[in-house]
Backbone as CSV, one residue per row, in Angstrom:
resi,resn,N_x,N_y,N_z,CA_x,CA_y,CA_z,C_x,C_y,C_z
1,MET,-103.989,-137.668,-4.966,-103.345,-136.130,-5.332,-103.759,-135.903,-6.489
2,ALA,-103.871,-136.598,-7.661,-104.027,-136.624,-9.018,-105.435,-136.549,-9.442
3,ILE,-106.180,-136.625,-8.606,-108.179,-136.646,-7.985,-108.532,-135.225,-7.676
4,LEU,-107.444,-134.628,-6.176,-107.817,-133.720,-5.635,-107.116,-132.130,-7.189
5,VAL,-106.282,-132.638,-7.842,-105.881,-132.103,-8.931,-106.773,-131.232,-9.783
6,LYS,-107.467,-132.949,-10.269,-108.571,-132.756,-11.512,-109.617,-132.591,-11.323
7,SER,-109.871,-132.470,-9.700,-111.382,-132.246,-9.586,-111.469,-130.518,-9.501
8,SER,-110.187,-129.817,-8.446,-110.450,-128.228,-9.152,-109.919,-127.944,-10.296
9,SER,-108.941,-128.258,-10.620,-108.985,-127.830,-12.034,-110.446,-127.948,-13.348
10,PHE,-111.168,-128.857,-12.713,-112.751,-128.758,-13.312,-113.100,-127.733,-12.657
11,PHE,-113.144,-127.502,-11.276,-113.859,-126.306,-11.090,-114.037,-125.113,-10.977
12,LEU,-112.565,-124.787,-11.663,-112.334,-123.516,-11.908,-112.455,-123.862,-13.133
13,ILE,-112.331,-124.361,-14.345,-113.279,-124.207,-15.670,-114.399,-124.038,-15.564
14,LEU,-115.357,-124.523,-14.677,-116.533,-124.832,-14.477,-117.366,-122.721,-13.848
15,ILE,-116.212,-122.330,-13.457,-116.566,-121.284,-12.867,-116.506,-120.107,-13.774
16,VAL,-114.834,-120.365,-14.362,-114.643,-119.541,-15.845,-116.522,-119.696,-16.689
17,ILE,-116.823,-120.992,-16.976,-117.969,-121.058,-17.928,-119.095,-119.780,-17.744
18,ILE,-119.573,-120.777,-16.490,-120.229,-119.949,-15.566,-119.749,-118.335,-15.834
19,ASN,-119.477,-117.817,-15.031,-118.465,-116.249,-15.635,-118.487,-115.307,-16.718
20,PHE,-118.424,-115.815,-17.931,-118.515,-115.665,-19.235,-120.537,-115.729,-19.568
21,GLY,-121.001,-116.597,-19.244,-122.444,-116.094,-18.952,-122.992,-115.152,-18.097
22,PHE,-122.975,-115.215,-17.320,-123.775,-113.839,-17.081,-122.510,-112.686,-16.976
23,ILE,-121.948,-112.568,-17.596,-121.248,-110.988,-18.306,-121.786,-110.586,-19.853
24,GLU,-122.379,-111.948,-20.469,-122.575,-111.605,-21.175,-124.409,-111.006,-20.771
25,THR,-124.827,-111.668,-20.189,-126.429,-111.268,-20.016,-126.026,-109.403,-19.185
26,GLU,-125.596,-109.756,-18.671,-125.009,-108.217,-17.460,-124.966,-107.245,-18.969
27,GLY,-124.281,-107.671,-19.567,-123.585,-106.543,-20.698,-124.448,-105.513,-20.941
28,ARG,-123.845,-104.164,-21.927,-125.100,-103.348,-22.797,-125.572,-103.977,-24.173
29,PRO,-126.833,-103.817,-23.917,-127.208,-104.775,-25.635,-126.616,-103.711,-26.849
30,LEU,-125.925,-104.433,-27.493,-126.001,-104.085,-28.893,-126.754,-103.263,-29.466
31,LYS,-128.033,-103.848,-29.332,-128.884,-102.913,-30.954,-130.185,-102.731,-29.847
32,THR,-130.357,-101.338,-29.776,-131.525,-100.944,-29.121,-132.716,-100.674,-29.941
33,ARG,-133.911,-101.102,-29.123,-135.703,-101.077,-29.717,-136.106,-99.650,-29.779
34,ASN,-136.804,-99.336,-30.357,-136.988,-97.932,-30.519,-138.555,-97.852,-30.059
35,TYR,-137.939,-98.370,-28.338,-139.766,-97.667,-27.895,-140.401,-96.392,-27.925
36,SER,-141.385,-95.942,-27.666,-141.274,-94.709,-27.333,-141.652,-95.197,-25.554
37,ALA,-142.225,-96.248,-25.101,-142.382,-96.142,-23.754,-141.624,-96.484,-23.029
38,THR,-139.898,-97.045,-23.425,-138.710,-97.291,-23.009,-138.153,-95.884,-22.709
39,ARG,-138.298,-94.853,-23.874,-137.842,-93.756,-24.124,-138.516,-92.780,-22.788
40,VAL,-139.929,-93.438,-22.792,-140.028,-92.117,-21.611,-139.668,-92.296,-19.770
41,ILE,-139.635,-94.190,-19.605,-139.602,-94.392,-18.448,-138.135,-93.868,-18.433
42,GLU,-136.756,-93.608,-19.316,-135.584,-93.120,-19.770,-135.549,-92.115,-19.027
43,GLY,-136.334,-91.432,-19.343,-136.148,-89.358,-19.403,-136.630,-89.354,-17.380
44,PHE,-137.904,-90.357,-17.817,-138.572,-90.168,-16.134,-137.522,-90.525,-14.719
45,LEU,-136.399,-91.694,-15.461,-135.340,-92.016,-14.304,-134.615,-90.990,-14.235
46,ASP,-134.151,-90.498,-15.403,-133.381,-89.456,-15.725,-133.182,-87.761,-14.783
47,GLY,-134.710,-87.961,-14.703,-134.795,-86.869,-14.228,-134.395,-86.947,-12.440
48,PHE,-134.824,-87.941,-12.032,-134.244,-88.206,-10.907,-132.903,-88.337,-9.958
49,SER,-132.472,-88.941,-10.916,-130.477,-88.536,-10.563,-129.874,-87.542,-11.546
50,LEU,-130.451,-87.607,-12.640,-129.687,-85.987,-12.390,-130.553,-84.807,-12.011
51,GLY,-131.607,-84.643,-11.508,-131.933,-83.507,-10.310,-131.532,-83.024,-9.442
52,ALA,-131.322,-83.751,-8.988,-130.303,-83.393,-7.920,-129.144,-82.687,-8.259
53,ILE,-128.503,-83.780,-9.898,-127.253,-82.808,-9.586,-127.413,-81.271,-9.616
54,LYS,-127.969,-81.245,-10.947,-128.335,-79.367,-11.519,-128.089,-78.185,-10.551
55,GLU,-127.244,-77.774,-10.962,-126.928,-76.270,-10.333,-125.533,-76.723,-8.592
56,SER,-125.312,-77.791,-8.781,-124.692,-78.141,-7.542,-122.943,-77.458,-7.902
57,GLY,-122.660,-76.945,-8.503,-121.544,-76.580,-8.869,-120.499,-75.603,-7.946
58,PRO,-119.333,-75.129,-7.475,-118.663,-74.545,-7.160,-119.593,-72.997,-6.730
59,SER,-119.601,-73.067,-5.697,-120.264,-71.760,-5.409,-118.868,-70.489,-5.520
60,PRO,-120.020,-69.091,-5.350,-118.970,-68.656,-6.488,-117.971,-67.680,-5.297
61,GLY,-117.478,-68.823,-4.033,-116.938,-67.992,-3.010,-117.713,-67.886,-1.582
62,ALA,-118.338,-67.481,-1.757,-120.151,-66.759,-0.010,-120.355,-68.206,0.142
63,GLY,-119.931,-69.606,-0.456,-120.088,-70.358,0.341,-122.088,-70.996,0.941
64,HIS,-122.626,-71.899,1.302,-123.440,-71.749,1.461,-124.320,-70.992,2.658
65,LYS,-124.784,-70.424,2.517,-125.396,-69.473,3.181,-127.184,-69.993,4.564
66,TYR,-126.711,-69.253,5.395,-128.057,-69.806,6.159,-129.558,-68.637,5.363
67,ALA,-130.746,-69.095,6.020,-131.805,-68.238,5.040,-131.741,-67.681,6.922
68,ASN,-131.834,-67.207,7.658,-132.365,-65.938,8.881,-130.865,-65.846,8.959
69,ALA,-131.491,-65.079,10.194,-130.591,-63.895,10.835,-130.320,-64.525,11.931
70,GLN,-130.703,-66.049,12.181,-130.117,-66.253,14.172,-128.899,-66.643,14.334
71,THR,-128.990,-65.822,15.673,-127.502,-66.883,15.586,-127.585,-68.434,16.234
72,LEU,-126.101,-68.915,16.237,-126.097,-70.145,16.957,-125.586,-70.268,18.509
73,GLY,-125.947,-70.708,19.165,-124.979,-71.198,20.315,-125.299,-69.637,21.291
74,GLY,-126.377,-68.773,21.149,-125.651,-66.822,21.388,-124.163,-66.109,21.152
75,ILE,-123.920,-66.913,19.620,-122.084,-66.720,19.069,-123.084,-65.274,17.725
76,LYS,-122.295,-64.249,18.204,-122.987,-63.603,16.897,-121.803,-62.746,15.782
77,ASP,-121.706,-63.071,14.322,-121.266,-62.467,13.481,-119.496,-63.423,13.161
78,SER,-120.068,-64.303,12.895,-119.038,-65.867,12.162,-118.939,-66.183,12.030
79,GLY,-118.017,-64.584,11.068,-117.358,-65.063,9.870,-115.921,-64.169,10.219
80,PRO,-114.876,-63.901,9.368,-113.406,-63.506,9.424,-113.177,-62.565,10.771
81,SER,-112.879,-63.055,12.407,-112.182,-61.246,12.894,-111.437,-61.128,12.371
82,PRO,-111.817,-60.027,13.070,-110.417,-58.677,12.543,-108.918,-59.745,13.552
83,PRO,-107.766,-59.322,13.115,-106.241,-59.584,13.487,-106.462,-59.295,15.194
84,GLY,-105.914,-60.827,15.797,-105.937,-60.947,17.063,-107.156,-60.879,17.650
85,GLU,-108.468,-60.787,17.357,-109.880,-60.865,18.358,-110.749,-62.087,18.371
86,GLY,-110.708,-62.535,17.318,-112.008,-63.998,17.654,-112.572,-63.650,17.747
87,HIS,-113.303,-65.048,17.932,-115.126,-64.512,18.313,-115.114,-64.385,19.819
88,LYS,-116.093,-63.392,19.676,-116.049,-63.372,21.453,-118.021,-63.429,21.663
89,TYR,-118.482,-63.717,23.123,-118.820,-64.062,23.492,-120.059,-62.951,23.504
90,THR,-121.515,-62.649,22.746,-122.093,-61.491,23.345,-122.365,-61.629,24.772
91,ASN,-122.109,-61.601,25.415,-122.431,-61.967,27.494,-121.598,-61.720,28.038
92,ALA,-121.770,-61.815,29.316,-120.259,-61.976,29.820,-120.667,-62.830,31.179
93,GLN,-121.070,-63.612,30.816,-121.389,-64.797,31.918,-120.356,-65.516,32.298
94,THR,-119.708,-66.079,33.124,-119.034,-67.061,33.355,-119.560,-68.486,32.950
95,LEU,-118.489,-69.420,32.456,-118.472,-70.870,32.322,-117.984,-71.733,33.407
96,GLY,-118.625,-72.316,34.369,-118.122,-73.365,35.205,-117.971,-72.346,36.339
97,GLY,-117.763,-70.860,36.370,-116.880,-70.355,37.662,-116.303,-69.916,37.392
98,ILE,-114.882,-70.803,35.786,-113.915,-70.199,35.242,-114.139,-68.545,34.737
99,LYS,-113.683,-67.451,34.690,-113.820,-66.093,33.926,-113.086,-66.395,32.835
100,ASP,-113.707,-65.408,31.802,-113.551,-64.944,30.672,-112.127,-64.287,30.219
101,GLY,-111.054,-64.459,29.625,-109.912,-64.348,28.901,-108.969,-64.482,29.621
102,PRO,-107.312,-64.103,29.349,-106.194,-64.439,29.778,-106.359,-64.077,31.028
103,SER,-105.360,-64.830,31.675,-105.345,-63.954,33.338,-103.698,-64.060,33.067
104,PRO,-103.477,-62.899,34.248,-101.870,-62.395,33.889,-100.859,-63.478,34.246
105,GLY,-100.187,-64.460,33.739,-99.433,-65.514,33.891,-99.956,-66.632,35.086
106,GLU,-100.866,-66.799,35.113,-101.308,-67.458,37.046,-102.045,-68.782,36.179
107,GLY,-102.941,-68.650,34.642,-104.256,-69.909,34.505,-104.910,-69.264,35.091
108,HIS,-106.287,-70.189,34.883,-107.597,-70.233,35.606,-107.841,-70.899,36.974
109,LYS,-107.904,-69.045,38.240,-108.121,-70.229,38.815,-109.322,-70.264,39.275
110,TYR,-110.144,-71.091,40.822,-110.652,-71.219,41.047,-111.755,-70.292,41.957
111,THR,-112.828,-69.731,41.122,-113.918,-69.217,42.031,-113.658,-68.657,43.738
112,ASN,-113.797,-70.027,44.189,-114.444,-69.985,45.565,-112.593,-70.767,45.910
113,ALA,-112.544,-71.012,47.775,-111.548,-71.600,48.346,-111.532,-72.890,48.886
114,GLN,-112.925,-74.009,48.337,-113.271,-75.301,48.362,-111.700,-75.932,47.920
115,THR,-111.382,-76.864,49.027,-110.927,-77.552,48.351,-111.725,-79.075,47.593
116,LEU,-110.849,-79.364,46.788,-111.254,-81.103,45.633,-110.587,-81.874,47.081
117,GLY,-111.080,-82.851,47.480,-110.749,-84.177,47.264,-110.153,-84.408,48.421
118,GLY,-109.990,-83.029,49.351,-108.972,-82.730,50.655,-107.800,-82.597,50.264
119,ILE,-107.398,-81.923,48.674,-106.283,-81.664,48.197,-106.270,-80.320,48.262
120,LYS,-105.367,-79.440,48.912,-105.743,-77.997,48.212,-105.300,-78.002,46.986
121,ASP,-105.267,-76.559,47.176,-105.058,-75.760,45.274,-103.611,-75.394,45.073
122,GLY,-102.623,-74.834,44.582,-101.688,-74.436,44.690,-99.867,-75.116,44.367
123,PRO,-98.570,-74.849,44.149,-97.871,-76.139,44.300,-97.548,-75.730,45.417
124,SER,-96.835,-77.215,46.458,-96.929,-76.640,47.769,-95.128,-76.857,47.626
125,PRO,-94.676,-76.025,48.689,-92.825,-76.282,48.036,-91.976,-77.379,48.350
126,GLY,-92.043,-78.316,47.678,-91.337,-79.096,47.494,-91.353,-80.557,47.654
127,GLU,-92.893,-80.911,48.442,-93.439,-82.124,48.958,-94.181,-82.054,48.153
128,GLY,-95.220,-81.807,47.168,-95.714,-82.467,46.318,-96.864,-81.838,47.374
129,HIS,-98.147,-83.255,46.472,-100.247,-82.828,47.766,-99.660,-83.392,49.356
130,LYS,-100.227,-82.791,50.586,-99.828,-83.889,51.035,-101.495,-83.857,51.299
131,TYR,-102.174,-84.726,52.159,-103.854,-84.774,52.911,-104.026,-84.046,54.072
132,THR,-104.616,-83.271,53.644,-105.018,-82.386,54.793,-105.610,-82.741,56.288
133,ASN,-105.575,-84.204,56.055,-105.682,-84.952,57.827,-105.172,-86.053,57.929
134,ALA,-104.937,-86.356,59.195,-103.548,-87.830,59.356,-103.912,-88.749,59.056
135,GLN,-105.529,-89.591,58.388,-105.837,-90.666,58.535,-104.655,-91.189,57.888
136,THR,-104.352,-92.759,57.822,-104.055,-93.459,56.941,-104.402,-93.789,56.161
137,LEU,-103.856,-94.428,54.883,-104.565,-95.387,54.039,-103.819,-96.411,53.721
138,GLY,-104.233,-97.496,54.219,-104.190,-98.456,54.637,-103.261,-99.072,55.092
139,GLY,-103.576,-98.543,56.477,-102.369,-98.628,57.617,-100.796,-97.948,57.474
140,ILE,-100.698,-97.510,55.998,-99.273,-96.349,55.758,-99.080,-94.950,56.010
141,LYS,-98.759,-94.613,55.956,-98.564,-93.392,56.995,-97.516,-92.219,55.800
142,ASP,-98.536,-91.055,55.822,-97.828,-90.560,54.422,-96.261,-90.405,54.158
143,GLY,-95.339,-89.489,53.501,-94.817,-89.244,52.907,-92.811,-89.667,52.923
144,PRO,-92.035,-89.410,53.264,-90.954,-90.463,52.569,-90.792,-91.382,53.771
145,SER,-90.317,-92.154,53.784,-88.825,-93.119,54.831,-87.722,-92.693,54.900
146,PRO,-87.532,-93.089,56.077,-85.180,-93.006,56.091,-84.897,-94.254,55.278
147,GLY,-85.327,-93.916,54.311,-83.939,-94.981,53.808,-84.805,-96.752,53.910
148,GLU,-85.257,-96.781,54.686,-86.151,-98.267,55.116,-87.574,-98.350,54.507
149,GLY,-88.072,-97.969,53.821,-89.343,-98.034,52.703,-90.456,-97.693,53.556
150,HIS,-91.682,-97.400,53.348,-93.322,-97.538,54.227,-93.230,-98.415,55.001
151,LYS,-93.362,-98.821,56.316,-93.472,-99.454,56.996,-94.934,-99.492,58.041
152,TYR,-95.133,-100.224,57.899,-96.938,-100.509,58.635,-97.011,-100.154,60.383
153,THR,-97.572,-98.998,60.560,-98.110,-99.026,61.578,-98.932,-99.329,62.711
154,ASN,-99.071,-100.494,62.557,-99.701,-101.723,63.207,-98.927,-102.410,63.049
155,VAL,-98.810,-103.680,63.815,-98.298,-105.312,63.901,-98.998,-106.886,63.158
156,GLN,-99.436,-105.601,62.233,-100.840,-107.120,62.005,-99.695,-107.123,60.445
157,THR,-99.463,-108.678,60.005,-98.281,-109.275,59.301,-99.498,-108.869,58.089
158,LEU,-99.195,-109.022,56.563,-99.350,-108.708,55.248,-99.267,-110.101,55.219
159,GLY,-99.640,-111.414,54.693,-99.722,-112.391,54.306,-98.251,-112.654,55.325
160,GLY,-98.213,-112.870,56.652,-96.597,-112.918,56.797,-96.052,-112.207,56.971
161,ILE,-95.818,-111.467,55.977,-94.184,-110.630,55.910,-94.562,-109.386,56.527
162,LYS,-93.324,-108.694,57.854,-93.190,-107.641,57.970,-91.801,-106.965,58.052
163,ASP,-91.440,-105.853,57.867,-90.745,-104.711,57.581,-90.615,-105.043,56.033
164,SER,-91.673,-104.506,54.929,-91.850,-104.325,54.086,-90.379,-103.232,53.480
165,GLY,-89.306,-103.054,53.746,-87.973,-102.482,53.514,-87.558,-102.644,52.950
166,PRO,-85.796,-101.703,52.389,-84.892,-102.917,51.419,-84.274,-103.798,52.557
167,SER,-84.012,-105.192,52.142,-83.034,-106.143,52.882,-81.186,-105.195,52.946
168,ASN,-80.671,-106.106,54.056,-79.468,-105.174,53.795,-78.985,-107.037,54.108
169,GLY,-77.579,-106.789,52.724,-76.498,-107.351,53.458,-77.554,-108.763,51.974
170,GLY,-78.553,-108.642,50.906,-78.927,-109.907,50.008,-79.542,-110.867,50.986
171,GLU,-80.020,-110.357,52.030,-80.707,-111.908,52.531,-81.837,-111.826,52.160
172,GLY,-82.417,-110.419,51.304,-83.957,-110.324,50.500,-84.722,-110.223,51.094
173,HIS,-86.134,-110.197,51.385,-87.101,-110.593,52.709,-87.590,-111.807,53.806
174,GLU,-87.670,-111.657,54.609,-87.673,-113.216,54.911,-89.628,-113.040,55.513
175,TYR,-89.585,-114.483,55.912,-91.266,-114.383,56.952,-90.377,-114.225,58.144
176,THR,-90.849,-113.688,59.097,-90.894,-114.188,60.500,-91.927,-114.958,61.439
177,ASP,-92.546,-115.890,61.040,-93.090,-116.857,61.257,-92.608,-118.267,60.736
178,ALA,-92.893,-119.344,60.906,-91.994,-120.506,60.311,-93.544,-120.849,59.286
179,GLN,-94.254,-120.669,59.168,-95.254,-120.740,58.220,-95.006,-120.668,56.434
180,THR,-95.128,-121.765,56.140,-95.071,-121.867,54.704,-95.667,-121.387,53.749
181,LEU,-95.816,-120.643,52.884,-97.044,-120.549,51.659,-96.422,-120.899,50.358
182,GLY,-98.359,-121.728,50.278,-97.715,-123.207,49.700,-96.309,-124.392,49.748
183,GLY,-95.883,-124.504,50.574,-95.659,-125.301,51.171,-94.078,-125.400,50.682
184,ILE,-93.573,-123.793,50.229,-92.463,-123.688,49.739,-91.931,-122.475,50.639
185,LYS,-90.404,-123.329,51.343,-90.131,-122.225,51.734,-88.409,-121.343,51.507
186,ASP,-88.185,-120.649,51.660,-87.066,-119.764,51.104,-86.923,-120.143,49.352
187,SER,-87.968,-119.553,48.485,-87.501,-119.837,47.108,-87.033,-118.965,46.796
188,GLY,-86.038,-118.131,46.972,-85.246,-117.692,46.429,-83.841,-118.577,45.838
189,PRO,-82.895,-117.588,45.717,-81.510,-117.928,44.862,-80.650,-119.425,45.496
190,SER,-80.173,-121.080,45.524,-80.078,-121.344,45.946,-78.125,-121.398,46.649
191,ALA,-77.765,-120.412,46.333,-76.457,-121.107,46.625,-76.083,-119.200,47.815
192,GLY,-76.259,-118.125,47.808,-75.475,-116.952,47.667,-77.094,-116.465,48.311
193,GLY,-77.087,-116.012,49.667,-78.402,-115.656,50.053,-79.403,-116.628,50.881
194,LYS,-80.870,-115.754,51.064,-81.432,-116.517,51.687,-82.717,-116.586,50.553
195,GLY,-82.307,-115.176,50.133,-84.149,-115.334,49.357,-85.022,-114.603,49.778
196,HIS,-86.006,-115.265,48.988,-86.901,-114.834,50.187,-87.949,-115.504,50.863
């Protein structure tokens, strides 16, 4: 332990001494020599660094202006707008089939009556969006079930489990056959009820 403390303190002292040497060589010299060549080089380099800074103060309230009067993206007169108008487009073309301007309390509507993904536009009367065809997704029919959950429309089982609705009387979901899942049967709570 004593060797580790001695070596670390020696290393720290060595780093401090080396840093003093760098500080001494990197500092500004106290005596300057008056060579004409150094003054010419310094003046030349000062022109590079200070040339970009000259006349870069604050603008007299107008900001930086463009040198030409071309429009950007078809928008003219990009100054402040009179109260309530905002920036207007210079043409009356629509963007993506949506008309310009506010609508009377209805929002932007589509300009055609095509459906998106089989779902009709607009709110439904308290039922949500339904599919427009009677196809099932994965064998599960659409709509709420009468307190039993969604049942499968065929007799095929999913991993040996049928009737995935709520269980009655704390029994949990039981298997309909005697196959085991990973060699473990009825892995629910041991005392009350059968579990899963």
